[in-house]
N, C-alpha and C positions, 0 to 999 in steps of 0.2 A: 306864228305858232312853225316850230318846225317842223322841217317833212323828210317822217321815217323811211327809211329804206331795208329791205327784208333781201338780202344777200343767201346765195346758197358758194358755198367757197368746194370749189374741185381742185386735187391734188394732184402733180405732176409726177411722172416717170421720167426722169433725168441718162439722158446717155451725154458725154463728151468726148473733144477730142481736141488736137491739136489748137484750137480755132475757139473753144469754147464749149459750155450747154450747150444742149440741145435737148426740149421737148417730145419724147419717144413716143407718149403718151400720156389722157389726162381721163382720171378718174373724179368721178360724182363722189362726196362724202355726207351723210348723215349730220356736219356741220350745216350752222344758219347765224347767219349775227346779222345784227342791227344797225345801221349807223345813219347818223344824218349830215343834212349840208355844210356841219361846223366841226364832222365826229375827226381830229386831226390823224396824219397816218402814224401817230406815233399809240392811239388806242386804236387803229386799227392792227397794228402787229398786238399789243397787249391781248387785246380778245383772243386773236388765232393761239396766242400765248398759252391763256388762259383755256381754248379747247383743246388744247394740246397736239396742237400741229406745229407748234415752234418748239425749239427749246425755250426752257426760260433761262440759260445763263448768255443769250444773246442780247449783244447791245442792239441797243432799238435805232443807234445812227447808223447799222449795218445792215438797215433794212434801204429799200427803193419802192414805196405808195406809186401806180399812177392808172389814169385811165379817165373814164366818165361815171357818169350816172348809172351806165349801163349793165360795166363792164369795169372789175377792179383787177390790176397785175401787181404782186408782188414778188421782189426779188431781193437775194442778201447777196450780198457784196463777198466772194468768196477770195480771201486770200487780196484779200482789198483795195483791190483790180479789176477783178474780174465778175462781172454782175451774173447770176445763179439763179433760173428761175424755181420759186417757193412755188407758189399756186394761185389761184385766180378766180375771184368773185364774183357769183354773175346773177346779176339782180329777178327778183322770181316774187314781186309785187307791183 
């Protein structure tokens, strides 16, 4: 049986300098998503797009999802070389 986990989505306020993007502040959203052990990165991005957190026209391959079962982080390849933090998912169950 698959283990379902519920995550709360936290959005970022970013700032940028010559060295890249930095998280200036973190904001709790009303968005929760449910994923399991076999949910792909593409499916996580699809769920975030469906919730309106990500633009629908951005390519799935432009995102990177990493972390563990307690916290997941989503980053976007800005200008193909620079990772821009987008949001984090914190487990709530």
